[in-house]
TIRO-2110 file (N, C-alpha, C; in Angstrom, 1 decimal):
// TIRO-2110
109.9, 119.4, 75.6, N, 1, A
108.5, 119.1, 76.3, CA, 1, A
108.0, 117.8, 75.8, C, 1, A
107.4, 117.1, 76.7, N, 2, A
106.8, 115.8, 76.4, CA, 2, A
105.2, 115.9, 76.5, C, 2, A
104.6, 114.9, 76.2, N, 3, A
103.1, 114.8, 76.3, CA, 3, A
102.8, 113.7, 77.4, C, 3, A
102.0, 114.1, 78.3, N, 4, A
101.5, 113.1, 79.3, CA, 4, A
100.2, 112.6, 78.9, C, 4, A
100.1, 111.4, 78.6, N, 5, A
98.8, 110.8, 78.0, CA, 5, A
97.9, 110.4, 79.2, C, 5, A
97.6, 111.4, 80.0, N, 6, A
96.8, 111.1, 81.3, CA, 6, A
96.2, 112.4, 81.8, C, 6, A
95.1, 112.3, 82.5, N, 7, A
94.5, 113.4, 83.2, CA, 7, A
94.7, 113.3, 84.7, C, 7, A
95.4, 112.3, 85.1, N, 8, A
95.7, 112.0, 86.5, CA, 8, A
96.3, 113.2, 87.2, C, 8, A
95.6, 113.7, 88.3, N, 9, A
96.2, 114.8, 89.0, CA, 9, A
97.5, 114.5, 89.7, C, 9, A
97.6, 113.2, 90.2, N, 10, A
98.9, 112.9, 90.9, CA, 10, A
100.0, 112.7, 89.9, C, 10, A
99.8, 112.2, 88.7, N, 11, A
100.9, 112.1, 87.7, CA, 11, A
101.3, 113.5, 87.3, C, 11, A
100.3, 114.4, 87.1, N, 12, A
100.7, 115.7, 86.7, CA, 12, A
101.5, 116.4, 87.8, C, 12, A
101.1, 116.2, 89.0, N, 13, A
101.8, 116.8, 90.2, CA, 13, A
103.2, 116.3, 90.3, C, 13, A
103.4, 115.0, 90.1, N, 14, A
104.7, 114.4, 90.1, CA, 14, A
105.7, 115.1, 89.1, C, 14, A
105.2, 115.2, 87.9, N, 15, A
106.0, 115.7, 86.8, CA, 15, A
106.3, 117.2, 87.0, C, 15, A
105.3, 118.0, 87.5, N, 16, A
105.4, 119.4, 87.8, CA, 16, A
106.5, 119.6, 88.9, C, 16, A
106.4, 118.8, 90.0, N, 17, A
107.3, 118.9, 91.1, CA, 17, A
108.7, 118.6, 90.7, C, 17, A
108.9, 117.6, 89.7, N, 18, A
110.2, 117.2, 89.2, CA, 18, A
110.8, 118.2, 88.2, C, 18, A
110.0, 119.2, 87.8, N, 19, A
110.5, 120.1, 86.8, CA, 19, A
110.4, 119.7, 85.4, C, 19, A
109.6, 118.7, 85.1, N, 20, A
109.4, 118.2, 83.7, CA, 20, A
108.4, 119.1, 82.9, C, 20, A
108.8, 119.6, 81.8, N, 21, A
107.9, 120.4, 81.0, CA, 21, A
107.0, 119.4, 80.2, C, 21, A
105.7, 119.5, 80.3, N, 22, A
104.8, 118.6, 79.7, CA, 22, A
103.5, 119.3, 79.3, C, 22, A
102.8, 118.6, 78.4, N, 23, A
101.4, 119.0, 78.1, CA, 23, A
100.6, 117.8, 78.4, C, 23, A
99.5, 117.9, 79.2, N, 24, A
98.6, 116.8, 79.5, CA, 24, A
97.5, 116.6, 78.4, C, 24, A
97.5, 115.5, 77.8, N, 25, A
96.5, 115.2, 76.7, CA, 25, A
96.0, 113.8, 77.1, C, 25, A
94.8, 113.7, 77.7, N, 26, A
94.3, 112.4, 78.1, CA, 26, A
94.1, 111.4, 76.9, C, 26, A
94.6, 110.2, 77.1, N, 27, A
94.4, 109.2, 76.0, CA, 27, A
93.0, 108.6, 76.1, C, 27, A
92.5, 108.3, 74.9, N, 28, A
91.2, 107.6, 74.8, CA, 28, A
91.5, 106.2, 74.5, C, 28, A
91.5, 105.3, 75.5, N, 29, A
91.8, 103.9, 75.4, CA, 29, A
90.7, 103.1, 76.1, C, 29, A
90.2, 102.1, 75.4, N, 30, A
89.3, 101.2, 76.0, CA, 30, A
90.0, 100.2, 77.0, C, 30, A
90.2, 100.7, 78.2, N, 31, A
91.0, 99.9, 79.2, CA, 31, A
90.4, 98.5, 79.4, C, 31, A
89.1, 98.5, 79.7, N, 32, A
88.5, 97.2, 80.0, CA, 32, A
88.6, 96.2, 78.8, C, 32, A
88.4, 96.8, 77.6, N, 33, A
88.5, 95.9, 76.4, CA, 33, A
89.9, 95.4, 76.2, C, 33, A
90.9, 96.2, 76.5, N, 34, A
92.3, 95.8, 76.4, CA, 34, A
92.6, 94.7, 77.4, C, 34, A
92.1, 95.0, 78.7, N, 35, A
92.3, 94.0, 79.7, CA, 35, A
91.7, 92.6, 79.4, C, 35, A
90.5, 92.7, 78.8, N, 36, A
89.8, 91.4, 78.4, CA, 36, A
90.7, 90.6, 77.5, C, 36, A
91.4, 91.2, 76.6, N, 37, A
92.3, 90.5, 75.7, CA, 37, A
93.6, 90.0, 76.3, C, 37, A
93.8, 90.4, 77.6, N, 38, A
95.0, 90.0, 78.3, CA, 38, A
94.7, 88.9, 79.4, C, 38, A
93.6, 88.2, 79.2, N, 39, A
93.3, 87.2, 80.2, CA, 39, A
94.4, 86.3, 80.5, C, 39, A
94.7, 86.1, 81.7, N, 40, A
95.8, 85.2, 82.1, CA, 40, A
97.2, 85.9, 82.2, C, 40, A
97.3, 87.1, 81.8, N, 41, A
98.6, 87.9, 81.9, CA, 41, A
98.8, 88.3, 83.4, C, 41, A
100.1, 88.4, 83.7, N, 42, A
100.5, 88.8, 85.1, CA, 42, A
100.1, 90.3, 85.2, C, 42, A
99.8, 90.7, 86.4, N, 43, A
99.4, 92.1, 86.7, CA, 43, A
100.4, 93.2, 86.1, C, 43, A
101.7, 92.9, 86.3, N, 44, A
102.7, 93.9, 85.7, CA, 44, A
102.6, 94.0, 84.2, C, 44, A
102.3, 92.8, 83.5, N, 45, A
102.1, 92.8, 82.1, CA, 45, A
100.9, 93.6, 81.7, C, 45, A
99.8, 93.5, 82.4, N, 46, A
98.6, 94.2, 82.1, CA, 46, A
98.9, 95.7, 82.3, C, 46, A
99.5, 96.1, 83.4, N, 47, A
99.8, 97.5, 83.6, CA, 47, A
100.7, 98.1, 82.5, C, 47, A
101.7, 97.3, 82.1, N, 48, A
102.5, 97.8, 81.0, CA, 48, A
101.8, 97.9, 79.7, C, 48, A
100.9, 96.9, 79.4, N, 49, A
100.1, 97.0, 78.2, CA, 49, A
99.2, 98.2, 78.1, C, 49, A
98.6, 98.6, 79.3, N, 50, A
97.8, 99.7, 79.4, CA, 50, A
98.6, 101.0, 79.2, C, 50, A
99.8, 101.1, 79.9, N, 51, A
100.6, 102.3, 79.7, CA, 51, A
101.1, 102.4, 78.3, C, 51, A
101.4, 101.3, 77.6, N, 52, A
101.9, 101.4, 76.2, CA, 52, A
100.7, 101.9, 75.3, C, 52, A
99.5, 101.3, 75.6, N, 53, A
98.4, 101.7, 74.7, CA, 53, A
98.1, 103.2, 74.9, C, 53, A
98.2, 103.7, 76.1, N, 54, A
98.0, 105.1, 76.3, CA, 54, A
99.0, 106.0, 75.6, C, 54, A
100.3, 105.6, 75.7, N, 55, A
101.4, 106.3, 75.0, CA, 55, A
101.2, 106.3, 73.5, C, 55, A
100.7, 105.2, 73.0, N, 56, A
100.6, 105.1, 71.5, CA, 56, A
99.3, 105.7, 71.0, C, 56, A
98.3, 106.0, 71.9, N, 57, A
97.0, 106.6, 71.5, CA, 57, A
97.1, 108.0, 71.1, C, 57, A
98.2, 108.7, 71.5, N, 58, A
98.4, 110.1, 71.3, CA, 58, A
99.4, 110.3, 70.1, C, 58, A
98.9, 110.9, 69.0, N, 59, A
99.8, 111.1, 67.9, CA, 59, A
100.4, 112.5, 68.1, C, 59, A
101.7, 112.6, 68.3, N, 60, A
102.4, 113.8, 68.5, CA, 60, A
103.9, 113.6, 68.2, C, 60, A
104.5, 114.6, 67.6, N, 61, A
106.0, 114.4, 67.3, CA, 61, A
106.8, 114.4, 68.6, C, 61, A
106.3, 114.8, 69.7, N, 62, A
107.1, 114.8, 71.0, CA, 62, A
106.9, 113.4, 71.6, C, 62, A
107.9, 113.1, 72.5, N, 63, A
107.7, 111.8, 73.3, CA, 63, A
106.4, 111.9, 74.1, C, 63, A
105.7, 110.7, 74.1, N, 64, A
104.4, 110.6, 74.8, CA, 64, A
104.6, 109.6, 75.9, C, 64, A
104.3, 110.1, 77.2, N, 65, A
104.4, 109.2, 78.3, CA, 65, A
103.0, 108.7, 78.7, C, 65, A
102.9, 107.4, 78.7, N, 66, A
101.6, 106.8, 79.2, CA, 66, A
101.9, 106.0, 80.5, C, 66, A
100.9, 106.0, 81.4, N, 67, A
101.1, 105.3, 82.7, CA, 67, A
99.8, 104.7, 83.1, C, 67, A
99.9, 103.7, 83.9, N, 68, A
98.7, 103.0, 84.4, CA, 68, A
99.1, 102.3, 85.7, C, 68, A
98.1, 102.1, 86.6, N, 69, A
98.3, 101.4, 87.8, CA, 69, A
97.1, 100.4, 88.0, C, 69, A
97.4, 99.3, 88.6, N, 70, A
96.3, 98.4, 89.0, CA, 70, A
96.6, 97.7, 90.3, C, 70, A
95.6, 97.3, 90.9, N, 71, A
95.6, 96.8, 92.3, CA, 71, A
95.2, 95.3, 92.2, C, 71, A
96.0, 94.5, 93.0, N, 72, A
95.6, 93.1, 93.1, CA, 72, A
95.6, 92.8, 94.6, C, 72, A
94.5, 92.1, 95.1, N, 73, A
94.4, 91.7, 96.4, CA, 73, A
94.0, 90.2, 96.4, C, 73, A
94.8, 89.4, 96.9, N, 74, A
94.6, 87.9, 96.8, CA, 74, A
94.9, 87.6, 95.3, C, 74, A
93.9, 86.9, 94.7, N, 75, A
94.0, 86.6, 93.3, CA, 75, A
93.1, 87.4, 92.4, C, 75, A
92.6, 88.5, 93.0, N, 76, A
91.6, 89.3, 92.3, CA, 76, A
92.2, 90.7, 91.9, C, 76, A
92.0, 91.1, 90.7, N, 77, A
92.4, 92.4, 90.2, CA, 77, A
91.3, 93.4, 90.3, C, 77, A
91.6, 94.6, 90.8, N, 78, A
90.6, 95.6, 91.0, CA, 78, A
90.8, 96.8, 90.0, C, 78, A
89.7, 97.3, 89.5, N, 79, A
89.7, 98.5, 88.7, CA, 79, A
89.2, 99.7, 89.5, C, 79, A
89.1, 100.8, 88.9, N, 80, A
88.5, 102.0, 89.6, CA, 80, A
87.0, 101.6, 89.9, C, 80, A
86.5, 102.0, 91.0, N, 81, A
85.1, 101.7, 91.3, CA, 81, A
84.2, 102.4, 90.4, C, 81, A
83.1, 101.8, 90.1, N, 82, A
82.0, 102.4, 89.2, CA, 82, A
81.2, 103.5, 89.9, C, 82, A
81.0, 103.3, 91.2, N, 83, A
80.2, 104.2, 92.0, CA, 83, A
80.6, 104.1, 93.5, C, 83, A
80.0, 104.9, 94.3, N, 84, A
80.4, 104.9, 95.7, CA, 84, A
80.1, 103.5, 96.4, C, 84, A
79.0, 102.9, 96.1, N, 85, A
78.7, 101.6, 96.7, CA, 85, A
79.8, 100.6, 96.3, C, 85, A
80.2, 100.6, 95.1, N, 86, A
81.3, 99.6, 94.7, CA, 86, A
82.6, 100.0, 95.4, C, 86, A
82.9, 101.3, 95.6, N, 87, A
84.1, 101.7, 96.4, CA, 87, A
84.0, 101.2, 97.8, C, 87, A
82.9, 101.2, 98.4, N, 88, A
82.8, 100.7, 99.8, CA, 88, A
83.0, 99.2, 99.8, C, 88, A
82.5, 98.5, 98.7, N, 89, A
82.7, 97.0, 98.6, CA, 89, A
84.2, 96.7, 98.5, C, 89, A
84.9, 97.5, 97.6, N, 90, A
86.3, 97.3, 97.5, CA, 90, A
87.0, 97.5, 98.8, C, 90, A
86.7, 98.6, 99.5, N, 91, A
87.4, 98.8, 100.8, CA, 91, A
87.1, 97.7, 101.8, C, 91, A
85.9, 97.2, 101.8, N, 92, A
85.6, 96.0, 102.7, CA, 92, A
86.5, 94.8, 102.3, C, 92, A
86.6, 94.6, 101.0, N, 93, A
87.4, 93.5, 100.6, CA, 93, A
88.9, 93.7, 100.9, C, 93, A
89.4, 94.9, 100.9, N, 94, A
90.8, 95.2, 101.2, CA, 94, A
91.1, 95.1, 102.7, C, 94, A
90.1, 95.3, 103.5, N, 95, A
90.3, 95.4, 104.9, CA, 95, A
91.1, 94.2, 105.5, C, 95, A
92.2, 94.5, 106.2, N, 96, A
93.0, 93.5, 106.8, CA, 96, A
93.9, 92.6, 105.9, C, 96, A
93.9, 93.0, 104.6, N, 97, A
94.6, 92.2, 103.6, CA, 97, A
95.8, 93.0, 103.0, C, 97, A
96.6, 92.3, 102.2, N, 98, A
97.7, 93.0, 101.5, CA, 98, A
97.4, 93.3, 100.1, C, 98, A
97.6, 94.5, 99.7, N, 99, A
97.3, 95.0, 98.4, CA, 99, A
98.7, 95.1, 97.6, C, 99, A
98.7, 94.6, 96.4, N, 100, A
99.8, 94.8, 95.5, CA, 100, A
99.4, 95.9, 94.5, C, 100, A
100.2, 96.9, 94.5, N, 101, A
99.9, 98.0, 93.5, CA, 101, A
101.0, 98.0, 92.4, C, 101, A
100.6, 97.7, 91.2, N, 102, A
101.5, 97.7, 90.1, CA, 102, A
101.3, 99.0, 89.3, C, 102, A
102.4, 99.7, 89.2, N, 103, A
102.4, 101.0, 88.4, CA, 103, A
103.4, 100.8, 87.2, C, 103, A
103.0, 101.2, 86.1, N, 104, A
103.8, 101.1, 84.9, CA, 104, A
103.8, 102.4, 84.1, C, 104, A
104.9, 102.6, 83.3, N, 105, A
105.0, 103.7, 82.5, CA, 105, A
105.6, 103.3, 81.2, C, 105, A
105.3, 104.0, 80.1, N, 106, A
105.9, 103.7, 78.8, CA, 106, A
106.0, 105.0, 78.0, C, 106, A
107.0, 105.1, 77.2, N, 107, A
107.2, 106.3, 76.4, CA, 107, A
107.2, 105.9, 74.9, C, 107, A
106.4, 106.5, 74.2, N, 108, A
106.3, 106.3, 72.7, CA, 108, A
106.9, 107.5, 72.0, C, 108, A
107.6, 107.3, 70.9, N, 109, A
108.1, 108.3, 70.1, CA, 109, A
108.0, 107.9, 68.6, C, 109, A
107.5, 108.7, 67.8, N, 110, A
107.3, 108.4, 66.4, CA, 110, A
106.4, 107.1, 66.2, C, 110, A
105.4, 106.9, 67.1, N, 111, A
104.5, 105.8, 67.0, CA, 111, A
105.1, 104.5, 67.4, C, 111, A
106.2, 104.5, 68.1, N, 112, A
106.8, 103.2, 68.6, CA, 112, A
107.2, 103.4, 70.1, C, 112, A
107.0, 102.3, 70.9, N, 113, A
107.4, 102.3, 72.3, CA, 113, A
108.9, 102.3, 72.3, C, 113, A
109.5, 103.3, 73.0, N, 114, A
111.0, 103.4, 73.1, CA, 114, A
111.5, 103.1, 74.5, C, 114, A
110.6, 103.0, 75.4, N, 115, A
110.9, 102.7, 76.8, CA, 115, A
109.7, 102.2, 77.6, C, 115, A
109.9, 101.3, 78.5, N, 116, A
108.8, 100.8, 79.4, CA, 116, A
109.4, 100.3, 80.7, C, 116, A
108.6, 100.4, 81.7, N, 117, A
109.0, 99.9, 83.0, CA, 117, A
107.8, 99.7, 84.0, C, 117, A
107.8, 98.7, 84.8, N, 118, A
106.8, 98.5, 85.8, CA, 118, A
107.4, 98.4, 87.1, C, 118, A
106.7, 98.8, 88.2, N, 119, A
107.2, 98.8, 89.5, CA, 119, A
106.1, 98.2, 90.4, C, 119, A
106.4, 97.8, 91.6, N, 120, A
105.5, 97.2, 92.5, CA, 120, A
105.6, 97.8, 93.9, C, 120, A
104.5, 98.1, 94.5, N, 121, A
104.5, 98.5, 95.9, CA, 121, A
103.5, 97.6, 96.6, C, 121, A
103.8, 97.2, 97.9, N, 122, A
103.0, 96.3, 98.7, CA, 122, A
102.5, 97.1, 99.8, C, 122, A
101.1, 97.2, 100.0, N, 123, A
100.5, 98.0, 101.0, CA, 123, A
99.7, 97.1, 101.9, C, 123, A
99.9, 97.1, 103.2, N, 124, A
99.1, 96.4, 104.2, CA, 124, A
98.0, 97.2, 104.7, C, 124, A
96.8, 96.8, 104.3, N, 125, A
95.6, 97.5, 104.7, CA, 125, A
95.2, 97.1, 106.2, C, 125, A
95.0, 98.1, 107.0, N, 126, A
94.6, 97.8, 108.4, CA, 126, A
93.1, 97.3, 108.4, C, 126, A
92.6, 96.8, 109.5, N, 127, A
91.2, 96.4, 109.6, CA, 127, A
90.4, 97.7, 109.5, C, 127, A
89.4, 97.7, 108.6, N, 128, A
88.6, 98.9, 108.4, CA, 128, A
87.2, 98.6, 108.9, C, 128, A
86.7, 99.5, 109.8, N, 129, A
85.3, 99.3, 110.2, CA, 129, A
84.4, 99.9, 109.2, C, 129, A
83.1, 99.5, 109.2, N, 130, A
82.1, 100.1, 108.3, CA, 130, A
82.0, 101.6, 108.6, C, 130, A
82.1, 102.0, 109.9, N, 131, A
82.0, 103.4, 110.2, CA, 131, A
83.1, 104.1, 109.6, C, 131, A
84.4, 103.6, 109.7, N, 132, A
85.5, 104.3, 109.1, CA, 132, A
85.3, 104.4, 107.5, C, 132, A
84.8, 103.3, 106.9, N, 133, A
84.7, 103.3, 105.5, CA, 133, A
83.7, 104.4, 105.0, C, 133, A
82.6, 104.5, 105.7, N, 134, A
81.5, 105.5, 105.4, CA, 134, A
82.1, 107.0, 105.7, C, 134, A
82.8, 107.2, 106.8, N, 135, A
83.3, 108.5, 107.1, CA, 135, A
84.4, 108.8, 106.1, C, 135, A
85.2, 107.9, 105.7, N, 136, A
86.3, 108.1, 104.7, CA, 136, A
85.7, 108.5, 103.4, C, 136, A
84.7, 107.7, 102.9, N, 137, A
84.1, 108.0, 101.6, CA, 137, A
83.3, 109.4, 101.7, C, 137, A
82.7, 109.7, 102.8, N, 138, A
82.1, 111.0, 103.0, CA, 138, A
83.1, 112.1, 102.7, C, 138, A
84.3, 111.9, 103.1, N, 139, A
85.4, 113.0, 103.0, CA, 139, A
86.1, 112.9, 101.6, C, 139, A
86.2, 111.7, 101.1, N, 140, A
87.1, 111.5, 99.9, CA, 140, A
86.3, 111.3, 98.6, C, 140, A
85.0, 111.0, 98.6, N, 141, A
84.3, 110.8, 97.4, CA, 141, A
83.9, 112.1, 96.8, C, 141, A
84.0, 112.4, 95.5, N, 142, A
84.2, 111.4, 94.4, CA, 142, A
85.6, 111.3, 94.0, C, 142, A
86.5, 112.1, 94.6, N, 143, A
87.9, 112.1, 94.1, CA, 143, A
88.5, 110.7, 94.1, C, 143, A
88.3, 109.8, 95.1, N, 144, A
88.9, 108.5, 95.1, CA, 144, A
88.2, 107.6, 94.1, C, 144, A
87.1, 108.0, 93.5, N, 145, A
86.4, 107.2, 92.5, CA, 145, A
87.3, 107.1, 91.2, C, 145, A
88.2, 108.0, 91.1, N, 146, A
89.1, 108.0, 89.9, CA, 146, A
90.4, 107.3, 90.2, C, 146, A
90.5, 106.6, 91.4, N, 147, A
91.7, 106.0, 91.8, CA, 147, A
91.6, 104.5, 92.0, C, 147, A
92.4, 103.8, 91.4, N, 148, A
92.5, 102.3, 91.6, CA, 148, A
92.9, 102.1, 93.0, C, 148, A
92.2, 101.2, 93.8, N, 149, A
92.5, 101.1, 95.2, CA, 149, A
91.7, 102.0, 96.1, C, 149, A
91.0, 102.9, 95.5, N, 150, A
90.1, 103.8, 96.2, CA, 150, A
90.8, 104.6, 97.3, C, 150, A
92.0, 105.1, 96.9, N, 151, A
92.7, 106.0, 97.8, CA, 151, A
93.6, 106.9, 97.1, C, 151, A
93.9, 108.0, 97.8, N, 152, A
94.9, 109.0, 97.4, CA, 152, A
95.9, 109.0, 98.6, C, 152, A
97.1, 108.5, 98.4, N, 153, A
98.0, 108.4, 99.5, CA, 153, A
98.4, 109.7, 100.0, C, 153, A
98.3, 110.8, 99.2, N, 154, A
98.7, 112.1, 99.6, CA, 154, A
97.5, 112.8, 100.3, C, 154, A
96.4, 112.1, 100.5, N, 155, A
95.3, 112.7, 101.3, CA, 155, A
94.9, 111.7, 102.4, C, 155, A
93.6, 111.6, 102.7, N, 156, A
93.2, 110.7, 103.8, CA, 156, A
93.4, 109.2, 103.5, C, 156, A
93.7, 108.9, 102.3, N, 157, A
94.0, 107.5, 101.9, CA, 157, A
95.1, 106.8, 102.7, C, 157, A
96.0, 107.7, 103.2, N, 158, A
97.1, 107.1, 104.0, CA, 158, A
96.6, 106.4, 105.3, C, 158, A
95.4, 106.8, 105.7, N, 159, A
94.8, 106.2, 106.9, CA, 159, A
94.3, 104.7, 106.7, C, 159, A
94.3, 104.3, 105.5, N, 160, A
93.9, 102.9, 105.2, CA, 160, A
95.0, 101.9, 105.6, C, 160, A
96.2, 102.3, 105.7, N, 161, A
97.4, 101.4, 105.7, CA, 161, A
98.1, 101.4, 107.1, C, 161, A
98.6, 100.2, 107.4, N, 162, A
99.5, 100.1, 108.5, CA, 162, A
101.0, 99.9, 108.1, C, 162, A
101.2, 99.5, 106.9, N, 163, A
102.6, 99.4, 106.4, CA, 163, A
102.6, 99.5, 104.9, C, 163, A
103.6, 100.2, 104.3, N, 164, A
103.8, 100.3, 102.9, CA, 164, A
105.2, 100.0, 102.6, C, 164, A
105.4, 99.1, 101.6, N, 165, A
106.7, 98.8, 101.1, CA, 165, A
106.8, 99.1, 99.6, C, 165, A
107.7, 99.9, 99.3, N, 166, A
107.9, 100.4, 97.9, CA, 166, A
108.1, 101.9, 97.8, C, 166, A
108.4, 102.3, 96.6, N, 167, A
108.7, 103.7, 96.4, CA, 167, A
107.5, 104.5, 96.4, C, 167, A
107.5, 105.7, 96.9, N, 168, A
106.4, 106.6, 97.1, CA, 168, A
105.8, 107.0, 95.7, C, 168, A
106.6, 107.1, 94.7, N, 169, A
106.1, 107.5, 93.4, CA, 169, A
105.3, 106.3, 92.8, C, 169, A
105.7, 105.1, 93.0, N, 170, A
104.9, 103.9, 92.5, CA, 170, A
103.6, 104.0, 93.2, C, 170, A
103.5, 104.3, 94.5, N, 171, A
102.2, 104.3, 95.2, CA, 171, A
101.4, 105.5, 94.6, C, 171, A
102.0, 106.5, 94.2, N, 172, A
101.3, 107.7, 93.7, CA, 172, A
100.8, 107.4, 92.2, C, 172, A
101.3, 106.3, 91.6, N, 173, A
100.8, 105.9, 90.3, CA, 173, A
101.7, 105.9, 89.1, C, 173, A
103.0, 106.1, 89.4, N, 174, A
104.0, 106.1, 88.3, CA, 174, A
105.4, 105.9, 88.8, C, 174, A
106.1, 105.0, 88.2, N, 175, A
107.5, 104.8, 88.7, CA, 175, A
108.4, 106.0, 88.2, C, 175, A
108.4, 107.1, 88.9, N, 176, A
108.9, 108.4, 88.5, CA, 176, A
110.4, 108.3, 88.3, C, 176, A
111.2, 107.8, 89.2, N, 177, A
112.6, 107.8, 89.0, CA, 177, A
113.1, 107.2, 87.7, C, 177, A
112.6, 106.0, 87.4, N, 178, A
113.0, 105.4, 86.1, CA, 178, A
112.5, 106.3, 84.9, C, 178, A
111.3, 106.9, 85.0, N, 179, A
110.8, 107.8, 84.0, CA, 179, A
111.8, 108.9, 83.8, C, 179, A
112.2, 109.5, 84.9, N, 180, A
113.2, 110.7, 84.7, CA, 180, A
114.5, 110.3, 84.1, C, 180, A
115.0, 109.1, 84.4, N, 181, A
116.2, 108.6, 83.7, CA, 181, A
115.9, 108.4, 82.2, C, 181, A
114.8, 107.8, 81.9, N, 182, A
114.5, 107.6, 80.5, CA, 182, A
114.4, 108.9, 79.7, C, 182, A
113.8, 110.0, 80.4, N, 183, A
113.7, 111.3, 79.8, CA, 183, A
115.1, 111.9, 79.6, C, 183, A
116.0, 111.6, 80.5, N, 184, A
117.4, 112.1, 80.3, CA, 184, A
118.0, 111.4, 79.2, C, 184, A
117.8, 110.1, 79.0, N, 185, A
118.4, 109.3, 77.9, CA, 185, A
117.8, 109.8, 76.6, C, 185, A
116.6, 110.3, 76.6, N, 186, A
116.0, 110.8, 75.4, CA, 186, A
116.3, 112.3, 75.1, C, 186, A
117.1, 112.9, 76.0, N, 187, A
117.5, 114.3, 75.8, CA, 187, A
116.4, 115.3, 76.2, C, 187, A
115.3, 114.8, 76.9, N, 188, A
114.2, 115.7, 77.3, CA, 188, A
114.6, 116.4, 78.6, C, 188, A
115.5, 115.9, 79.4, N, 189, A
116.0, 116.5, 80.6, CA, 189, A
117.5, 116.5, 80.6, C, 189, A
118.1, 117.5, 81.2, N, 190, A
119.6, 117.6, 81.2, CA, 190, A
120.2, 116.4, 82.0, C, 190, A
121.4, 116.0, 81.6, N, 191, A
122.1, 115.0, 82.4, CA, 191, A
122.7, 115.6, 83.6, C, 191, A
END
């Protein structure tokens, strides 16, 4: 059994569906503070640093899996919206543009990172009307307030996009296939 250093419903669902035995213990990490110290780092490096920090934040003898995702549109990085108004602002900014979604995962064991990987998905956001944005947030808020990019691809968030390039698990928030291989390498899953 491993520890998932997250309260993310989509990450829990991915591990459950894949048959991975885990306990979810949310990590207490100052994400914004850590990001501030990574000024100038590439988005994949930031996502990896956050995933590693989450994995290292949980003291447990079992392997600890940390994961994080971040969104970049143009040259601007987006975090989870603070409130519904900011969520609407994000969606207006995303409208008609290409979103890069960086998802990363790291595994810590005995207080050391033993594995890490980042993945990228590219999502083309269709033109979004103000009416659509309000209707969408009426249906999806507050759940999407916990999601970078203001969407759950497994729900109505799929309506934001006209094209998606990349693996579905990366879009859901964790590069699951490499995680499963790492867990096999660690003896947590059968070969």
